[in-house]
LUMZA-585660 format. One line per 2 residues: their letters; for each residue x, y, z of C-alpha. Coordinates in Angstrom, 3 decimals. Example, Ala and Ser with C-alpha at 12.3 -4.5 7.8 and 13.67 -1.06 7.14 Angstrom:
2
AS) 12.300 -4.500 7.800 | 13.670 -1.060 7.140
This chain:
503
MA) 269.350 101.922 1.585 | 267.715 104.480 -0.746
VH) 265.257 101.845 -1.850 | 264.373 101.117 1.762
RQ) 263.648 104.813 2.460 | 261.484 105.001 -0.676
DN) 259.503 101.943 0.488 | 258.889 103.631 3.818
VE) 257.586 106.753 2.081 | 255.222 104.729 -0.112
AK) 253.987 102.741 2.875 | 253.329 105.950 4.752
QD) 251.351 107.329 1.770 | 249.318 104.110 1.568
RT) 248.438 104.363 5.255 | 247.417 108.009 4.768
CS) 245.148 107.113 1.864 | 243.673 104.242 3.829
IA) 242.827 106.545 6.725 | 241.342 109.157 4.355
SD) 239.267 106.567 2.559 | 237.543 105.621 5.778
AT) 236.210 109.159 6.176 | 232.659 110.106 5.274
ID) 232.637 113.498 3.545 | 230.149 115.773 1.808
LE) 229.703 115.842 -1.969 | 231.416 119.203 -2.478
TA) 234.587 117.872 -0.865 | 234.368 114.681 -2.938
IN) 234.104 116.732 -6.147 | 237.141 118.761 -5.092
KT) 239.110 115.537 -4.598 | 238.382 114.381 -8.175
GC) 240.752 117.107 -9.341 | 240.624 119.071 -12.574
GK) 241.895 117.219 -15.621 | 240.891 115.414 -18.797
FN) 237.260 114.905 -17.781 | 236.777 118.596 -17.044
WM) 238.418 119.635 -20.299 | 236.179 117.251 -22.247
II) 233.124 118.871 -20.653 | 234.504 122.333 -21.468
LL) 234.986 121.320 -25.114 | 231.388 120.118 -25.232
TF) 230.208 123.564 -24.168 | 231.045 124.668 -27.725
PV) 228.212 122.732 -29.435 | 225.952 123.481 -26.452
AG) 226.542 127.198 -26.928 | 225.980 126.643 -30.655
TS) 222.533 125.197 -30.047 | 221.387 128.374 -28.320
VF) 222.981 130.606 -30.962 | 221.481 128.788 -33.939
VT) 218.037 128.186 -32.461 | 217.489 131.782 -31.362
GS) 219.572 133.729 -33.873 | 219.159 132.047 -37.257
MS) 215.891 133.773 -38.098 | 217.449 137.226 -37.638
YV) 219.609 136.527 -40.701 | 216.766 134.983 -42.678
IS) 213.882 137.446 -42.301 | 215.125 139.945 -44.891
VA) 215.872 137.466 -47.663 | 212.879 135.216 -46.852
AP) 210.395 138.118 -46.737 | 209.217 137.672 -50.388
DL) 208.853 133.892 -50.058 | 206.939 134.073 -46.779
DL) 205.177 137.418 -47.379 | 206.564 138.836 -44.135
TA) 205.374 142.050 -42.541 | 207.085 143.709 -39.562
TG) 204.800 141.705 -37.271 | 205.508 138.516 -39.208
KA) 209.238 139.100 -38.772 | 208.711 139.575 -35.044
WL) 206.744 136.325 -34.859 | 209.461 134.450 -36.739
QS) 212.147 135.668 -34.342 | 209.956 135.160 -31.289
AP) 208.732 131.621 -32.028 | 211.750 129.837 -30.457
YA) 211.460 132.002 -27.364 | 207.752 131.209 -27.072
GM) 208.644 127.505 -26.960 | 211.322 128.184 -24.381
VV) 208.940 130.143 -22.172 | 206.342 127.361 -22.269
SG) 208.798 124.553 -21.530 | 211.621 126.126 -19.559
YI) 210.480 125.590 -16.018 | 209.071 122.172 -16.835
WG) 212.551 121.026 -17.841 | 214.100 122.343 -14.649
SL) 211.683 120.375 -12.515 | 212.063 117.254 -14.668
SD) 215.858 117.395 -14.397 | 215.642 117.485 -10.607
AF) 213.180 114.579 -10.658 | 214.627 112.295 -13.363
GR) 218.249 113.338 -13.829 | 220.376 115.395 -16.206
KN) 221.806 112.960 -18.751 | 218.734 111.402 -20.387
LM) 216.887 114.692 -20.711 | 219.876 116.284 -22.454
VI) 220.010 113.424 -24.970 | 216.281 113.647 -25.750
GF) 216.176 117.428 -25.959 | 219.234 118.021 -28.139
LS) 218.520 115.226 -30.639 | 214.897 116.353 -30.957
DF) 216.089 119.874 -31.740 | 218.248 118.552 -34.593
FL) 215.273 116.950 -36.355 | 213.072 120.004 -35.757
NI) 215.620 122.296 -37.418 | 215.722 120.026 -40.450
AA) 211.916 120.087 -40.646 | 211.791 123.897 -40.292
GL) 214.147 124.293 -43.236 | 212.439 121.868 -45.587
IK) 208.971 123.475 -45.729 | 208.474 126.993 -47.120
SL) 205.367 127.978 -45.191 | 205.266 130.610 -42.440
PV) 202.775 128.780 -40.139 | 204.736 125.519 -40.470
IL) 208.086 127.204 -39.823 | 206.628 128.991 -36.803
FF) 205.430 125.664 -35.415 | 208.762 123.894 -35.860
KF) 210.744 126.851 -34.497 | 208.394 126.925 -31.511
MS) 208.999 123.221 -30.930 | 212.735 123.686 -31.443
GF) 212.775 126.286 -28.686 | 210.605 123.994 -26.559
MV) 213.026 121.066 -26.860 | 216.400 122.833 -26.607
CG) 215.547 125.222 -23.774 | 215.745 122.693 -20.956
PY) 218.854 120.768 -22.000 | 220.774 124.029 -22.408
SI) 219.969 125.110 -18.842 | 220.454 121.575 -17.535
FM) 223.935 121.466 -19.056 | 224.902 124.649 -17.199
VY) 223.692 123.127 -13.945 | 225.478 119.850 -14.795
MS) 228.776 121.711 -15.218 | 228.363 123.381 -11.841
EV) 227.839 119.950 -10.287 | 230.905 118.179 -11.732
FS) 233.352 121.071 -11.327 | 234.737 122.172 -7.969
QQ) 233.599 125.542 -6.658 | 236.914 127.232 -7.443
HR) 236.502 126.460 -11.164 | 232.831 127.435 -11.607
DM) 233.606 131.032 -12.527 | 235.880 129.711 -15.249
IA) 233.325 127.388 -16.816 | 230.632 130.079 -16.916
QF) 232.988 132.300 -18.907 | 233.965 129.394 -21.184
LG) 230.299 129.015 -22.073 | 230.181 132.712 -22.885
VF) 233.369 132.513 -24.982 | 231.998 129.602 -26.993
TS) 228.692 131.431 -27.461 | 230.556 134.323 -29.063
VG) 232.608 131.955 -31.231 | 229.389 130.210 -32.276
SI) 227.839 133.573 -33.160 | 230.860 134.448 -35.308
IQ) 230.586 131.095 -37.075 | 226.857 131.631 -37.587
SG) 227.456 135.064 -39.152 | 230.153 133.623 -41.417
LA) 227.913 130.702 -42.378 | 225.087 133.124 -43.175
MW) 227.414 135.241 -45.325 | 228.456 132.111 -47.225
LI) 225.143 130.252 -47.566 | 222.344 132.824 -47.779
PM) 223.548 134.650 -50.928 | 224.300 131.306 -52.600
VL) 222.321 130.333 -55.722 | 221.395 126.663 -55.439
PD) 220.741 124.410 -58.455 | 217.168 124.347 -59.749
WM) 216.793 120.659 -58.932 | 217.139 121.336 -55.199
PF) 213.705 121.639 -53.516 | 214.728 124.497 -51.220
KA) 216.534 127.815 -51.279 | 219.793 128.868 -49.671
WQ) 218.124 130.470 -46.658 | 216.333 127.178 -45.994
LF) 219.655 125.321 -46.126 | 221.026 127.801 -43.602
TM) 218.047 127.083 -41.331 | 218.689 123.333 -41.515
CG) 222.372 123.786 -40.634 | 221.214 125.213 -37.308
GI) 220.590 121.655 -36.079 | 224.203 120.476 -36.412
PS) 225.359 121.599 -32.918 | 222.356 119.856 -31.354
LL) 223.238 116.624 -33.141 | 226.833 116.765 -31.895
IG) 225.989 117.390 -28.253 | 223.020 115.005 -28.293
LS) 225.243 112.120 -29.385 | 227.963 113.147 -26.904
CF) 225.513 113.086 -23.996 | 225.186 109.302 -24.415
FF) 228.677 109.036 -22.878 | 228.037 111.367 -19.924
YE) 227.999 110.239 -16.316 | 224.882 111.194 -14.399
SP) 225.338 114.190 -12.129 | 226.681 113.037 -8.730
KF) 224.657 115.813 -7.085 | 221.432 114.402 -8.537
LV) 222.392 110.886 -7.428 | 223.104 112.032 -3.873
DK) 219.796 113.892 -3.703 | 218.045 110.677 -4.754
GR) 219.729 108.718 -1.985 | 222.048 106.896 -4.400
SE) 225.270 107.852 -2.637 | 227.099 104.688 -3.692
RA) 226.404 105.426 -7.338 | 227.507 109.041 -6.825
LS) 230.724 107.787 -5.245 | 231.294 105.510 -8.248
VC) 230.872 108.494 -10.613 | 233.356 110.529 -8.557
RN) 235.828 107.656 -8.687 | 235.469 107.445 -12.475
IF) 236.046 111.198 -12.825 | 239.051 110.933 -10.508
TI) 240.524 108.136 -12.649 | 240.022 110.067 -15.895
NT) 241.552 113.222 -14.412 | 244.555 111.651 -12.699
GL) 245.148 108.324 -14.436 | 245.185 106.611 -11.036
PR) 243.070 103.523 -10.274 | 239.596 103.940 -8.791
QS) 240.766 102.425 -5.520 | 243.097 105.404 -5.020
FP) 240.202 107.841 -4.676 | 240.515 108.994 -1.029
VN) 236.804 108.797 -0.228 | 234.892 105.765 0.960
KI) 231.446 107.247 1.518 | 229.620 110.441 0.599
YA) 227.417 112.011 3.218 | 223.998 113.014 1.884
KN) 222.282 115.499 4.163 | 219.286 116.201 1.942
SD) 218.393 113.021 0.131 | 215.269 111.929 -1.624
SG) 215.494 108.180 -1.458 | 211.820 107.537 -1.884
PN) 211.084 107.160 -5.601 | 207.335 107.222 -4.942
KA) 207.424 110.425 -2.991 | 204.871 113.103 -3.844
TC) 207.213 114.569 -6.480 | 204.827 117.234 -7.758
SR) 204.125 118.467 -4.258 | 207.824 118.518 -3.402
VL) 208.727 120.392 -6.587 | 205.985 122.961 -5.975
NE) 207.203 123.483 -2.412 | 210.762 123.976 -3.659
IM) 209.534 126.493 -6.234 | 207.777 128.423 -3.499
DM) 210.909 128.208 -1.319 | 212.567 130.755 -3.601
FR) 209.802 133.225 -2.812 | 209.884 132.790 0.943
PP) 212.421 134.067 3.472 | 215.385 133.830 3.459
YL) 215.455 133.645 -0.349 | 212.606 136.047 -1.261
WK) 214.568 139.281 -1.655 | 217.476 137.458 -3.287
AL) 215.190 135.783 -5.848 | 213.316 138.968 -6.737
TV) 216.539 140.923 -7.189 | 218.163 138.187 -9.287
FV) 215.161 137.845 -11.573 | 214.756 141.603 -12.104
IF) 218.439 141.928 -13.031 | 218.300 138.960 -15.353
IV) 215.055 139.994 -17.088 | 216.364 143.463 -17.906
MF) 219.842 142.256 -18.849 | 218.853 139.221 -20.911
GS) 215.810 140.821 -22.557 | 217.559 144.056 -23.555
QN) 220.693 142.467 -24.977 | 219.062 139.695 -26.969
TL) 216.193 141.745 -28.359 | 218.540 144.375 -29.787
RL) 220.959 141.703 -31.021 | 218.252 139.874 -32.945
WM) 217.236 143.025 -34.822 | 220.746 144.201 -35.708
PE) 220.935 142.291 -39.056 | 217.588 143.821 -40.040
IF) 218.732 147.297 -38.957 | 221.953 146.957 -40.957
TL) 219.943 145.759 -43.960 | 217.681 148.817 -43.685
LQ) 220.735 151.056 -43.570 | 222.254 149.565 -46.713
NS) 219.034 150.378 -48.598 | 218.725 153.925 -47.277
SV) 219.161 156.907 -49.586 | 219.854 159.217 -46.632
TD) 223.519 159.998 -46.045 | 225.047 158.210 -43.078
VV) 226.416 161.433 -41.599 | 223.028 161.905 -39.969
GL) 221.939 159.891 -36.969 | 221.071 156.202 -36.996
CP) 217.406 156.779 -36.183 | 216.601 158.965 -39.246
LI) 218.016 156.231 -41.477 | 215.822 153.610 -39.830
AE) 212.736 155.839 -39.963 | 213.157 156.378 -43.715
DR) 212.627 152.686 -44.369 | 209.523 152.327 -42.203
NS) 207.225 151.888 -45.197 | 209.872 150.648 -47.600
IK) 208.671 147.900 -49.932 | 211.765 147.189 -51.973
IT) 214.439 145.825 -49.674 | 217.368 144.027 -51.276
AP) 219.057 140.991 -49.781 | 221.724 141.721 -47.146
KD) 225.162 142.548 -48.486 | 228.429 141.245 -47.081
SV) 228.752 144.434 -45.042 | 225.725 143.376 -42.963
YL) 227.308 140.050 -42.027 | 230.694 141.654 -41.458
SM) 229.093 144.172 -39.080 | 227.593 141.279 -37.119
IV) 230.980 139.544 -37.047 | 232.482 142.739 -35.588
IH) 229.813 142.750 -32.864 | 230.410 139.096 -31.986
CC) 234.197 139.580 -31.996 | 233.689 142.352 -29.444
CL) 231.601 139.909 -27.391 | 234.395 137.347 -27.576
AC) 236.968 139.910 -26.438 | 234.770 140.880 -23.473
HL) 234.327 137.238 -22.436 | 238.083 136.722 -22.471
LF) 238.568 139.928 -20.505 | 235.983 138.778 -17.952
AV) 237.696 135.397 -17.629 | 240.924 137.152 -16.669
TV) 239.543 139.921 -14.453 | 236.884 137.941 -12.544
KC) 239.686 136.387 -10.456 | 241.091 139.814 -9.597
IK) 237.955 141.929 -9.219 | 234.878 140.923 -7.274
RK) 232.031 139.793 -9.511 | 229.681 142.430 -8.119
IL) 232.049 145.313 -8.785 | 232.868 143.991 -12.260
LI) 229.179 143.669 -13.126 | 228.399 147.213 -11.970
IT) 231.294 148.699 -13.953 | 230.537 146.848 -17.193
IG) 226.789 147.508 -17.150 | 227.419 151.159 -16.326
VA) 229.791 151.527 -19.281 | 227.345 149.674 -21.552
GG) 224.513 151.983 -20.512 | 226.619 155.046 -21.303
CI) 227.474 153.672 -24.760 | 223.868 152.996 -25.756
FI) 222.711 156.368 -24.342 | 224.844 158.358 -26.816
VP) 223.735 156.483 -29.961 | 220.941 158.973 -30.907
WI) 223.450 161.859 -30.820 | 226.183 160.435 -33.038
TA) 226.325 159.776 -36.780 | 225.178 156.460 -38.194
NM) 228.656 155.485 -39.353 | 229.892 155.885 -35.759
SL) 227.040 153.969 -34.122 | 228.443 150.496 -34.756
LP) 231.149 150.916 -32.096 | 228.991 151.910 -29.082
IS) 226.315 149.357 -30.027 | 228.996 146.651 -30.285
IY) 230.413 147.617 -26.880 | 226.911 147.598 -25.357
LA) 226.029 144.155 -26.717 | 229.464 142.743 -25.862
LY) 229.526 143.962 -22.252 | 225.963 142.794 -21.691
EA) 226.625 139.319 -23.097 | 229.725 138.841 -20.965
SI) 227.806 140.107 -17.921 | 224.984 137.646 -18.549
YA) 227.307 134.648 -18.355 | 229.126 136.080 -15.359
FF) 225.732 136.477 -13.704 | 224.926 132.830 -14.459
GA) 227.920 131.922 -12.328 | 226.438 133.990 -9.499
IV) 223.008 132.345 -9.742 | 224.391 128.819 -9.317
QI) 226.361 129.916 -6.254 | 224.031 132.196 -4.300
FP) 221.197 129.638 -4.219 | 221.418 126.285 -2.380
TH) 222.058 123.245 -4.545 | 218.483 121.937 -4.348
LR) 217.233 125.212 -5.889 | 219.959 125.812 -8.484
AK) 218.335 124.104 -11.453 | 214.993 125.721 -10.685
AV) 216.515 129.168 -10.217 | 218.415 128.956 -13.521
SL) 215.372 127.609 -15.347 | 213.035 130.258 -13.946
AM) 215.523 133.027 -14.759 | 215.783 131.761 -18.333
VL) 212.002 131.527 -18.667 | 211.505 135.100 -17.478
GR) 214.365 136.374 -19.630 | 213.024 134.672 -22.733
AA) 209.541 135.990 -22.042 | 211.103 139.460 -21.993
IF) 212.712 138.764 -25.391 | 209.401 137.467 -26.787
MG) 207.587 140.654 -25.820 | 210.559 142.848 -26.673
NF) 210.630 141.565 -30.252 | 207.125 142.847 -30.954
LL) 207.779 146.088 -29.136 | 211.028 146.762 -30.965
SN) 209.564 145.902 -34.378 | 207.330 148.983 -34.081
VM) 209.152 151.286 -31.673 | 212.387 151.388 -33.671
FT) 210.526 153.098 -36.536 | 208.414 155.532 -34.509
SC) 210.381 156.214 -31.308 | 213.936 155.206 -32.138
DE) 215.643 157.741 -29.855 | 213.450 156.753 -26.911
MF) 214.249 153.090 -27.598 | 217.974 153.642 -27.037
WS) 217.374 155.828 -23.987 | 215.121 153.113 -22.514
LA) 217.937 150.604 -22.921 | 220.216 153.015 -21.035
AG) 217.603 153.322 -18.280 | 217.547 149.521 -18.056
AL) 221.302 149.519 -17.490 | 220.851 152.001 -14.633
CI) 218.195 149.702 -13.137 | 220.626 146.761 -13.243
VI) 223.345 148.782 -11.520 | 220.991 149.813 -8.691
FS) 219.722 146.280 -8.074 | 223.264 144.856 -8.264
LL) 224.292 147.206 -5.469 | 221.485 145.774 -3.344
LS) 222.256 142.100 -4.070 | 224.724 139.989 -2.094
FK) 226.909 137.817 -4.344 | 228.219 135.727 -1.455
PH) 228.155 131.967 -2.305 | 225.539 129.989 -0.389
DD) 226.799 127.587 2.276 | 224.805 124.358 1.946
SK) 226.097 123.142 5.295 | 223.811 125.665 6.981
IT) 220.679 123.982 5.632 | 218.931 122.024 8.304
E) 216.162 119.509 8.051
């Protein structure tokens, strides 16, 4: 009798699934029905090497410039060029990649970009010539910029909306972990004395190691499914449905036939492969700067430029600042700026000590703590309120730096950099939600291009200003935080409803 009742229950469930499978639903609902399981956790684990690619490409030169200065005959401007070269490549290529990903897909471009970056890092480390290193670092930035942004968009397209806040913070957490590993690797490798028979020095070996994360993620991308969102936009709904079924099977362990969707409805599809792609892409670019997206786009880009440019420019120069401090003869009970100013024309600068790397590890540990705190609080506090609070606190911390002693400055600077970095990744989550899906990749790519352009220019500005107008430099960073707070108050963080888009 019990068996008979169980058979009735199973039969009822089968009929329910059969009815559901006849329904035609939108892609967002189909993604929600794939669940959250093994596939999603595999993607989250892969964010670690992805975050590492950004960390090593953009941050490795900040550890190298002091010890490589004699070999490369570096001036302050030369150091700025060396740190800015990857960002120059990113600025040139960033928006190109975003458009290409919307035209040709996510998977193949990630494979090409990440594997190319691996070989470029090896080449940059093998040759001890400033022009050659600048070229390869430029090309490294050129090749890794797009795949990094594409991966963020890819995650937003294979995770359900309720989990997108989580994955943005995971990327931030792994970025901080990667930065800690990079600082530890620099502390281990750069002071190392290599055998005479080796054709390169320790700092060159450290540069080459920067390609390892790109190799790992590049090989992993071979096993990715193409983004179902891209497939739907290209009119390949059946293929998108097949991808969703595969994800469902990996997540649940159930057969593909159990996936309760039979057809995905594509409202905005681009089924014509010979369409005027360039014209369409240009129109979509201009869509962000027309109503109803104009004010939203301008506000987003202003916030991101100030946030991304300020945080990364100061972060890149912190190893150099700490190295200057270790060589200073002025007591550290005075302010940070007098210690920096003393070394403006210094010729004899010794290699960084362990204290320099340990200070950077402290900063990145603070960043990690802030990312974890964000991951917990973003579910309880609205993103907008959280962003305003954290940027406000960060601005207050950096504002007081000129008035405190040098030995106390590490804490407020660490808090500033940590809160900004966590806010950046939280803001990424907002960008992919407040724009419609057909503009997400372009919005992220354009924001990254503008932010990296700000870093490129900020590197040259900071290389001179920190010696001549150090106090004003910190107060300008505080003013930037105030600007972010004001614009955040004016911006709506409400997720965009794609169902409201009409043809």
